[in-house]
N, C-alpha and C positions, 0 to 999 in steps of 0.2 A: 892702804890712801881708799881714802872716800873720796869717790867721783859723782858728778849731776853730769846730764846729756839735757843742753837745750838749744831749741829752737831756734834761730837767730838769723839777721840778715846776714847774706853771704857777704857784702861788702864790708862789714867791720872784720874780716878775715885778720887781715894784716896789724889790726890796730890793736886789737885784743892780745893776739898771738905776738907781735913784736914791739907795739906800740907806736907802728908808723901810720901816722896820721896825714900824710901827703895824698892831698890828692882827696880829701875829704873837705867839702863845704863848713862855718860856721857852724849852722844846726847838727850838721852828721858830728861834729866833734862835741856838741853842747850833749846829744841824746848818748852817745858813746860814754862819755864821760858821766854823765846820770847813772846810767847804768851800773857801770863801775862801782860808783857810790851805793847803788840799793846791794851789789853781790855783797861788796865789803860788808857793808849793817846786815845783813841776812846770813851770810854764810863767813863774814869771816877774812874775806878777801877775795879776789878775782883773777884767779891764774889756770888761762887758758892752755891747756894740754895738747888739744889735738881739735882739727876741722875736718869733716870728712871731704870728701872729692864731691859725694851726689851733692845736687841742688835740684830745688823746685821752686815755685812761683806758690806764694801763702798768703792767705789775708790776716789768717791767723798764725802767731809766732809768740815765743816768750820776750819779745820786744814790743808788744803791737802799743804801749804803755807811750813808747818813742818815736818811734818808728808806721811809717805806713806800710800797706800790703809790697810785696819784695820778692826776689830771689832770694831762701834762704836755705842753711846746711842744719848739718847737727854738731854742734861746739862739747866740749868737755871739760871740766870742770875739774880741778884737784880742790875740794873743799875737806881737806881735811884740819881737824882743829891742831892748833899748835898747843 
């Protein structure tokens, strides 16, 4: 299995792990969906395996194109080619 770790907004955890978008506003949902489309284009899928329990505030993260500075965590994704 090939994996990649990315630093992403902590509040994306439920959406990326479980597909749970409740509590997110339209702009946040749009940002997550754009990120997922980018992952599919770049890696062939967007399968989040794990989100670390640690978090910190960061101005720079792997979703900076879609989200302003925020609390972030390390997300691990399966990028194994099919």
